[in-house]
N, C-alpha and C positions, 0 to 999 in steps of 0.2 A: 520588501517584497516576501521574506522570508519572515513568516506567525509562525510564533509555539504553540504548539498540541501538550505537551509534558516536558521533563526536565532533557536536553539532549535528544532531541527533538522537534523537528520544526518543518514546516509546510511553505511550495511555494506552488501559485501557480500563473505565469506568465504565458500570451498570447505568442503563438511561436507567429510569427513574420508571413505577409505572402495573404495570397486568400484562402480559402477552404470552399469544398466543396462541401461536404457531410462537414458537422460539427460545428463547435463554438472553438474552434481555436485553440482550445487551452491547452498546457502544456504541465503532469501534473511532477513533480518534484518533489520529495523527502528528503530528510537531510538528517543522517542520526551520528551523534555526538555516545559512541560505544562504552566510554567512562563510564557516560549516565546513564542510560537506555539499558533496558534489558533487551536482547535481541532472542527472539525462540525460530524455531523451525518445526511445522508440522507437516506430516505426509499422511494422507489417504490410504494408503497403504497400512500403515501403522497404527491406524485410527478408523479402523475397521471398516474398511475401503469402500467410505460414505462419500458420492461425490459431495461436494461443498462449492459455495462461491466465496469469492472473498472476502466479501463482505459474513456470511455465511460464516466463515471461520474465527474470524473476530470478533461478532457477538458471543459467538459457543466460546471462546476462549478468553473474552474480555480483552483482546489485545486494541492498542488506540489505532491500528491499523495495521492491514496485511495486504501480498503480493502474492498475485499466482503465479507460480518459476515454472509450473508445470512446460510452458508451453506447448501446449497442445489444445484442443476443441477450443 
């Protein structure tokens, strides 16, 4: 179920039970071992206030993945 992305970082995408009116029903899970993977936090407020998607942050910062934790829009 878990597939390694790099040392200390794994990804799984199980299907949620039941029927789904929209989407494919996949749930994306990321497992991080902080002893092996380096974690970073970035905020637009401190990066020129430029709006970016999670994918744009990952490309710009050369991260393996990014999560939008802003909880808005």
